[in-house]
N, C-alpha and C positions, 0 to 999 in steps of 0.2 A: 166913818167915811163909807159911802155907798160905792159899790163897784159898778163900772160901766164897761160895755163891750169896747175893745180896742185899747183899754187902759193897760199900762205896764206897771206891775207891782212886784214886790219881793215876797218870797215865801220860803218855807223850810220843808224839805222832803221828810214826810212822816211815815210813808209806806211805799214799798215797791212790789208790783205784781208782774206777771208775764205780759200784761197788756198795757202797762203804763206805770205812772207814779202819782201818789197822792201828795198834794202840797198844801200845807197850812199857811194861809196868807196872813199878812199883818193885821187884817181886819178880824181875824179869829175864825174865818170861814175856811172850809177845806174844798179844794178843787182837784180835778184829775187832768194830768198831762198824758194824753194817749201816746203810745209808743211811736206812732208816726209823727208826733210833734216834738220829739226829744231832740233830734238832730237833723241836719240837712242830708246826711248819708243814711244808708240802710242801717237800721238798728236791729240786731239779732236779739240782744238782751239789754234791757234797761240798766241792769247792773253794771254793764260796761261803761256807762256814762254817768250814773248817779248812785249815791249811797245815802242811806238814812242820815239825816242831820245836815245835809248839804243846804246851803243858802243859794237860791237861784232867783233870777229875774224871769218872770213869766208875763205873757200877754193874755188878757181875758178874751176868749173867743166867743163863748156862749154863756148866757145866764138863762136857765130854763128850769122852773119849778124846784128851785133850791140846788140844782146841779150846776156846777161851774166848770166849763171847758177851758183848759189853759194850753198855752204853747210856749215852749222854751225856745224853739228854733225861730219863731216869728219875733219873739222879743229880742233875740240877738240880731236878727236881720234889720230890725227897726232902729237899733241903737248905734253900734259902732262899725258895722260892716255893710257893704252893699247887699241888697236883696238878690237872691238867686231867682231870676225870672225865666225859668224853664231851661231847656237845653241850650248849649252854647251855639251861637250863630257861626255858620261856616263863612269863610272868606270868599265865597263865590259871588260873582256879579249877578245882577238880576237877569241878564241875558243868558248866562250859563244855566241858571236855575230854570228859566223858561224853556230853554232848549232841552234840558233833561226831562222836564215835565212832558213836553210834547212827544219826545221819543218814547217815554214810558206809556203815555196815553195811546199812541199809535200801536204799540206792541199789545196792549190790553185789548184794543178794539179788534185787531187781527185775530187774536186768540178767541174772542167772542164770536166773530164771524165764522171761523173754522168750526167751532162747536155747533153753531146753529145750522150751518150747511151740512154737517155730517148727520145731524138729526133729521133733516128734511129728505135728503136723497138716500141713495144706497141700493134700494131694491126696485129698480124700475121706475122710479119717479112717483108720480101722483096716482090717483085712483083709476082703476079701469072699470068700465061699465060693459056689461055683456047684454046683447040683445037676446032676449029669450023668446 
């Protein structure tokens, strides 16, 4: 069976490092799950989530010159639970968000104007020319 990007397969954890875990797939090939692809949360140590011999479902992310990039968290998101699509949306209405944006934008522009004006003026204004 040939692997394809996006495919979800099972594998066995054969090794754990500080940057990820090596997974032997059912095809006999070995791939790497990077530490950032182990869980949806911050992972300080892969050992907190996996141990050698664990059976896991992984999603094939990349196939490049014999190297296989895998993801446990994307395999879980694709199967039984909803995907985490970024930060949670606040319950503000569009008008509230727009008003906040305009206020922040006005404050930034005011700060920029003050900064520019302080650089221009200060010591008598512009250039002075003397008649010699």
